[in-house]
N, C-alpha and C positions, 0 to 999 in steps of 0.2 A: 498337493502341496501345496498348489496356487489357492483351492478354494479354502484352507485353513488359513491362508497370508489374507486374504481379503475380510474372514471372518475375525481375523484379529486387529485389523484395520479398523472395520467398524466398530468395534467393542472400542479398541482406544479412543474412536472419537465421542463417542458416546459416555464415556465414563468423563470425559474431558469439559464436554458442556455441561453434563450434569454435577459435576463434583462439586459443586459450590452452591448446591442445592442443599435448603438445611431444614427440617421440620423444627419451628419456634415450639419446646416444649411448655407444660405447664407446670408453676412449682405447685407445689403442694404445703410448703413451710410457707409461715409466714415473713418477708423479708422486712429486715430494720432496714432502713437506709442509713448508717452510721460509719462507713469506713471500713469494715471489718466482716472479708469475706469467707462465712465460717462456711464450712463443708457440708453441714446439718442445710442450711438454708437453702444452697444450691446442688445439691446432690443431685435433682434431675435439671440441671440446667445444661445448655448445651455449651460446651469447650471447645475453645477456639485456642492453637497453640502456634500456631506456624506462621508468624507475620514475616515477611521480607519486606527489606529495604527499596526504597523507590529513589530516597536522592542521601546523599550522593551519588551512589552505584548501584544500580539498577541492578536488582536478584540477588545480590550478596545477603548472606546468612548476619543478624544483625549481632552486636557486640555483647547485647543483654536484651533473654526471653522477655517475651509478653505475652500475659495469658487474659482471656476474657470470657465471662461468662455471660450466657444467654438465655431469659425465659420472660415468663409473661404469667398475671392472673385474667381475671376476667376485663379489668382495667384499666391496667398497666403496664406495661414492657418495664423488661430491668434488665439492666447492663452493668456488668463491672469489670473493671480493668485491675491486673495485679503489673506494674511496671518495678523489671529489678533494674538495679542501678547502684553507680557508685552515690550513694546518697550527698555527700559532700559538694557535689558536683551539681546539684538540681539547680535548677533557676527557676522560680518561683516570687512572684509581685501580688503583697494582695490592692487589689485595685476592684474599681466600679464591677459590674455585668457590661461583657462584651468591651472593653480596652485591653488590647495586646499589648504585650511588652516580651516579644520574643523569651516565652516561658517553657519551659516542659509542660505539655498538653495532651490530652488523649479525645476523639473525636469518634461520634458514630453517624454516619450519613443516614440517612432514610428516604427514600422512595415511598410512600406509602399505593401511588398510584399504579406504579410498575411500567410508565411509560418512559421512563429514562430523561425527565423533561426537568424538574425539580425535586433535588435532594434535600431536606430537610436536615440540618447542622446542629447536633448539640455536644456540646464540649465541655471541659473544665481542666485547670490544674492542679499543683500537688497543695493546692492552699483553698481550694474548692469554689476557687473564682468559677463563673458561669459564662457559657458562652453557646448561643443561637443566633441559627440565620437560616439562609436558605444559598443553596450553588444553583446556577441557572443550566439552560441548556448549553447557553454561550459560553460555559466556564467559570463568570466571573460568580463573586460571593456578595453575601448581602448580608451584612449585622445587624440592620436596622431592624429587622425581624424579632419581635418578642414572643414567647409566649411561656408555659408556667411546665417545670420540670423540677422535680428532687436532686439535687448531686451532695453527695458529701464525701472528701480528700481524707485523707492521714498518710503520713510519713512514718513508717517503718525505719527498721537496721537497716535490711540491703534492697528495701521494695518501696514504691508508695502505691497505694490503690485509690478508685476514683469509682465510685458507686453511684448509678444512675437509677432514677426513678422516672417514667417518662408516660403520663396518661395520653390513653389514645385519642381523649379531648383535646390534646393539645395540638392535633392536625387539625388544618384548616379543613381541608377536603381530601378522602379518601376512599378509592376502587373497592365495593362491595367483594371484588375478588381475593380471596387470599393468599395471593404472590407478592410481597413485597421484596425491593429490590436493595441491598445494604451495602458499607463499606466500613469497615473499624481501621484506624489511625493513631498512629504516635506519634508524635512531635519531640524530639532530643536534640534540642542545639548547644553544640557546645563548640572545636574548633569547625567542625562541619554542622550543616544544616541537617541534620536527619532527620528522616521522613522512612517511617513503617506501615506496612499498610497491609491489609487481610480485606479480601483477594487480592493477592498481587497485582500491580501495576505495570503497565509496559509504556514505554515512550514510543512506541513503532504505532501505536493505536489511537488513533486519533480522540476519540470518544473515553473518557473517564468513566462513564454513566455505566456503558455496553461492558464495563471490565468487572460490576459487582456483582456482590453473591445472591440468593435468593433465599427469602426466609416465607415458608409456608407456615401461615398462621393455624390455629390447630381449630376456630370456629371463626363463626361469623361476626365481626362487629356491627352492635349498632346501639349509638350514643345520640341520646336527646341532651342539647344545654342552654342555660337562659343565662348569661351576663350580665349585670347592671351597674356603669361606672359612673356614678356622679361624682362632682367635684366644685371645693368651691375656692372662691379666689380671690384674697382680699389684698389688696393693693393700696398705694398711695403714691401718688406723682407729683412731678414738680418740673418746670419750667423754669424760665430765668425769673422768675419771680417766685419767691419764697415761700411766700404767703399759701399758693398752688400745693405744697405739700401738706396742708394740714386737713385737705379734702379728699378724706378716703372714700375709698369707692370697692365695689365687689360686682364679681360675676360667678352665674350662677349654669350648669349644664349636665351633658350627661353625655356618657356613649353607651351601646348596647352591642352584644351579640347575643343570636338564637342561634342553635344548631338543630335544625329540625331534623336532618339524617346525617350519615356521614359523608354524603351528596350535597348536601345542600347549606349555606350559611347565608344569614342575612344579617348584615349589621348596620348601626346607625347610630346617627349623633344629633344631638340638638343644642344648638347655641356650642357648639365644642371651643374650648380653650385650644387656639391654634401658637399661642405666645412661647417660642421657644425657649427651652431652659440651657441649651446649650444656642450659644449664637454663631450664627457663618462667619467663618473667618475674613477678614477684609478681603478684595481681590483689587492690583492693581490694574485699573479702567482708564490707564493715558495710552495714548498713541493705537487707539484700536476703534475701529468700527462698528462692531457686533454687539450685540447685547450681551451681559455674562450670562452663567448658567450656574443654578444653584441646586443641589442634592434635594429630594423630599425627605421629613423627618416626622411628618406627622403619621400614626398611627395608624388611624383610618383609611388612611390610605397607603399603608407600606405593606399589608396582608394583602397577598395574590397580585398585588404589584403586577408581577411578572407577565399574568396575563396579558394584562392591556399591554405591555412593553414591545414595541415594535421595528423593525431598521429605521424605518423614516419614523424622527421622533414626534407623531402627529397627537399622541397623550404624555402632558405635561402637567403633571397635576398639582404643582405649586400655583397653576395660573387658576385654580378653583382657589378662591386667595383668602377671602373671611367668609365661607356661607354661612346661614341661618340655622342650613341643616345639610346633612348629608346623608344618604342612603347608598346601599351596595346589596347586591346578591352577587354569588359566587357560587358554581355546582358542578359535578361532574355525571353525567348519565350515559351509562354505557362508552362510547370513544368521545362524545363529545367534553367540553369543559366549554363552561358560560359563565360570562360577568355582565352586572350592569351597574353604571353610578348613575345617580342624580343628586343635582345640589342645588340652591339655591344661595346667589354671592351677593355680598351687601358692597363688596367695592369690588370691579371686577380688572382684571388687569389683560393688557396686550403684550405678544411680542411679535412685532409688523416686521417680516424680511423686506428686501429690495436687493438690488443685485451685488450691491458693496456694501451696503448696510446692514444694521437690522437695529429696530428702538423698544425698550421696555418701557409701556406706559403704564401707571396706573391710575384709576379715576375713583370718583364713586359711585359709578352705574351699576345698576344692578340688572345680575342674568340669571337664566333659569340654564343648565346643562344638561346632556343625556349623554351615557356612553353605553354602546351594547358591543361585545365581543363573544366570537363562537369560535372555536377551533376543535378541528375532528382529526384522532389521532391517523394517518396514515399505516407506518411502519415503524419499525426502531427509530428511535429520535428523527422523524419525520414527520409532518402534520400540514394541513393546510388552515387557512384561519379568513374570517372576514370581520372587517370592525366600522363600525357608525359611529359617528359623535352628530350631537348639535347642540352649539349655545346659541341662544336670544338675548337679546341687548336690546331693551326699549324698540326700534323701529327696525333692528340690523341684525344680522344673522352670519354665522357662518356653519356650513354644513361639509361634512366629508364621509368618505364610503370608500372600501381599499378591501381587497384581497393581498395576503400575503401566504409564504408557504416554505416550509425549511424540509430539504430533502439529504440524507446522508445513504450513499450507496456505496459499492464496491468497497467498504470498509475505509476508507482513506480519502473519499472525498466527499463536500457538503456542497450544496446550493442553496443562498437563500434569495429569497426574488419579494418585492412588495408592491404592486401599484395600490395609490392613493387620486380619487378623484373629490376636488373642493370646488363649494358655491359659495359667493359671500358677497354680503350687503352690508356696506359700510355705513356706521352711524353719519349724522348729520352734526360734525360737531369737528370746525376748524383749527378750534384753538386745542382740543386735545391733539391733535394732528398739527399743530408748531412747527416741532423741530423738522417736518417732511414735507412742509406742503408743495415744495420746490420741485418736489422728486417725480419723475412721472415713469409708467411703466404701459410698453403697448401703447395704446390708446387712451389711458387713463391716468388722471393726475394722482398723487400722492394722499394729497389731501383728506380729510373723512367729512366729502361729499354726498354722500348717499347712494355709490353706481355699485353695479351688479356684476361680476363676470366670475368665469370658472377658470380653472386652472387642473395641474396634476401634477404628480412626482410617482417617480419609482426608482428602485434600487434593484440591483443584481451584485451579488455576494460569491464566488465559487473558490473556495478552498481544497488543497491539496495538501496532506499532511502525510509524509514519512519520518523514519526515524531521524534518516540524515537528510533529508530534504524538507523547507515548509514551501509554498508557493500561493498568490492569492492573485484574483482580479476579480476587481470591482468597479459596475458601474452606477453612477447617477444622472439622471435628469428629473429637472425641476424647473416648471413652466414659469414666465415671468409674472401668470396670477395666481399661482398655487398658495393659499396660506391655509395654517389651520390655527384657529384661537385657541382652541385647547392643547396646543403643542408648544415644541420649540424647535421650532423653524427657524434657522441662523442666517439663512439667505437663499432667493431662487434666481429663476433667469438665467442657468448653466447645463452643463453638461459636462461628465467628466469623465476619464477613466483612467486608472492606477494600477499599474502591472510589478508587483515587487516577489522577491522569494532568495534562496538561497539556502547553501548546505549550514548543517551543522552538526557538531560530534562532542563526545564525551570523553576527554582522555584521562580524567581522573589520574592526572602525575601532575608533577612539576606545580601542585598547588593550584590545580586550574581542573576543574570539575565541569565544565560546559564553556562551547563557544561557537557562536552564531553569525556569521554573516550573511545581511540584510542587501539586494540591493533593489532599485522599484525607480519607476517613472509614470509621472503621471502629468496630463495637462486638461485644460478646459478651456471650454469654447463656453459664447453665450448665444443664445437664441438669433443671434445676428449674423454666425457663425462667424464671430470674430475671437480669435486667442484671446483670452485672458490671464491664464496662468500655465507655466510649463514648470516642472520640477524634475531633478534627476540626483540620486541620494542613494550614500551609502551608509551603513549601519553596523557597529559591530557588538555584541551581546557577550561580555564575559563572566564566569561564575568562580569564584578564588574560594580557598579554604579562609577562616576565620570570618565567616558568612560576609563575604565579600562582593558587589556584584556591581561590574563598571559598566557603561553603555555610552557608547560616544557616536557623534550622526554628523554628516557633512553633507551637506546640501546645496546646489546650483539652480537658481530660478530665474523665471521670466517671468515680467507679470507685467499689467496693463492696465491703470489703474485711472479713470475720466480718460483724458486724450491723450492722457502719459505714459510712454514704453519705457521700462525699465528691465535693459536684457542681461544687464550684470549682477543682479543682486546672489547673493549667500549668507548662508546660515552655519554655525557650527556649535555644537553641543556637546556636553557631557555632562553625566549622573554618577553619583558615587554612593552606594549603601555600604556600611559596615557595623557590624555590632559585634567588634573584637574579645570583647571583657562582659561580664555579666551585667554590670552595673550601668553600660554605655553603648547608645547607637550613633550613629552621625548616617542624615540622606542628605546631600548637597548635589545642586545641580547650577550646572554655569553656562549660557548662552550668549555668542556674540554676533553680531551678523551685519552685514551691509542691507539695511530695507531704506522703506518709506516712511518718510515724515507724511503724515495724512493730515496732518496741518496746513501747510502751505504745497502738498506735494510737490516733493523736493528729495532725493535722496536723504540716505541719513545714517550713522552708525551708532548702533545701540550695544549695550551690554546690559544683561538679567543673569542675577545669580538670588538662587535661595538656599537656604540654611538650615535644616530643624535639628537640633539634639537634644537625648533624653539622656537626664541622670537618674539615677536608682540607688541610693545610696544605702537604704534601708527597704525591706519590701514593702510597707504601709508607705513610703513616700515617693512619690513621681514627682519630677521636675522637669520642662523642656520650655526649650524657647527656640523660634522661628525669626526667619527676618528675609524679605526677600527687598530686592530693591531692582530698580529700573534707570539707567542713562541713559539720552537721545541726546547724539552729538551732529553738528551740521557736517563738521570736516573730520578726519580718521582722529578721534579721540580730542577733540576739540569743538568750540565755540556750542556750551551746551545747551541745549534744549529744555529736557528732561532732565530731574532728578528725583523720583519719587519712592520711596521704602512704607512697607508694612512692617511691623513689628508684632510678636506675642508671645509672652509669657505667661506659664501655665503652674500652679502649685496645687497639687492633689495632698492630701491625707486621707489615710483609710483607715477608721478607728476600727470598725469591723464588716464583715461581709453586706451590712447592711447599713450602717451609719458612715458617712463621709465629708471632708470639706474639701472644695476647689474654689480659685479665685482665678481669674483669668484677666491678666492687663493687654488691651489693644492700642495701637496710634497706629495713623495714617496721615501721612506727611503733606497728603494734597486736599487733604479737608481740616488737616490738624485737629483731627478729633482724635480726643483720649478717650479711652471707653475702661474701666473697672467694672467685672462682673464676680460677684462671691455667690457662695453655695453652701449652704448646708441641707444634705441629701438622708433621707432615710426612706429606706427603700425595702417593703416586707416580701415586694415581688414587684416586675415591671410595672402593675399597675395599681396594686395598694401603694401610696408614696405620701411622703408630707416634706413640703420643698419650704425652707426661709432661706431668703436670695433678696440681693439689694446689687439694683444696675444702676453706675454713676457714669456719667458721659457729659465731656467736657469740651470745650474749645481751650486750641494753646496759642497765646498771641505773643510773643518775643517771650519773657519768661514771666508772665501772668496768666492764670488759668481762669475762665471765666464758665461759670456754669451753664449746661444748655438743657438738658434735662435730667432727669433722675427717677428712680423707683425701687420702693421697696416691697416686699411682696410673700403674700405667705399661700401656698397651696395645698389641698389636702383630698385626697381623691381615696376612695374605697372600694375593690369589687366584689359585690355582692352576686355568690353562685347559687341559684334556683333551680 
């Protein structure tokens, strides 16, 4: 009897392990992407019916059924979703690609390598709006990635359909192995934000990727492509002199991609256009001593960016500011990922860190930069990597080299570690470093006077993740002489340890779906073993019905700034997000604190709040308003030192899936700058586009507006597939 029991247990384990393995069938019929899933087209397709709820109640049978069909031909992957529902409750907004609006959506996530590090995301809403992005190994999702795929959605009496055609050439790199990993997901936002998935996902397992299903491809994929993307930009600029507006200018350039094989891709750009169609949102920069961080948006750096991202931000591609050319090589061979970036920059920028401040510098200096990256898979969601980088500017340079690793073990534990060594020779330019010439570190001066020095940085991050408990230990160590000119290093000369953790539960009653309590302690010393900061914090996360989340946090803080100690500082904040009805969402953040006034190194009391709300009166219109305001007082809400705010309003109208208009108004009271940015876009795909826009900037003094600089531009680029 015992013998049969052992055999049964072994059989059950085998079935459980391999039950989510599927052979991807070849579809013999020609598939027309029209939002109509016919039995004839998909008669050979893999059919999936058992979607299970992940949010808000894990493991529950969904109220409405979802069907999915998967298949392929020699060049494309096909996926069709049939989503049953009460159609009158559907949420769908007609927007530009990748603009999320709390809509009904379906997604397929694909890992064409099978190492569970990066999942490509393809999605759509009931109106056919496309979403594509990448989910990285740390769980973060990035929708600035764009690629080619087709989708068509249709709404019927009792269900809606999304039908996808994804070319295999859309994936930048994939393994020659035939085993891919995948997820299918349906999002249904109603009273709760409902998520249905296949395979089922459990909150008891920290790795989402390890719970994915497997697709066994029926053949070996071998694709070579050459894409050329030239552009022309016509524009007229003016400053305070209106006559300058009469001088037309133009710019030409191109980018390209050559995929030699499924494992190797070469990207290049000559005189690329890096003018941002979407402007960076203004950030409040008063009463802070650190440089501001802005995310990367440029296409040639976005694809494959995760390969160059490490725990220490030693690579920040926006520091490759205005390259005359950019070259990038990415690939995978057996268990190795490799990457190489080379640029020649016409206007180099710096982010220079010190113990208590960092500075962003813009220069006309020319620089030559190279970055090399290699990673080797160890086991599931685990790797070891090497990173080398070099930037040379005139007679100065910065070189870095480091190793990093990520290890996931015993299912619930993750260890990340990185060590980086730097070697720097400063330029001779005390004018460029004028803002920090009087700052010194170790035996070196802050001014750019050609000094040479070496430094290092290291980070260790250990996470434990259970269904009802999450914990984290984080250690950082940055020497006073550590720099990365191609990175974003906010500060150095410190050793910091942070320990945090707490329980969480999922009551799913009384309107509460999740509650998590975080408790943590951190302290920071400099290299002279002086305590610079100590913090004790408690935080509470709550998720309610009505798509509402509340996060509140209180911290007791000790800081030493300069030679002064501040032992009794505190900080309290609360953030609320809610989308209770179909046409409205609100995101609010409020903070009060007893803090440091860095202008004269005295105590101060601050209030900061930000408010963002969005209205969608009809599916084609989106309006949003955001407001941020910062107050600093000498005494408890008396004797104002700062009162600054940023305001932004955006209106967009989507005529069709390809044609849209938007206008953004921005105002920052510190600089009294008013900007109006209007744009008409026709986007046949993410690469073939036509833009007609006008950017108007002005300075406001009392009741009068004075012209600062304006631009009218026309940009056209077209993708040639060779």
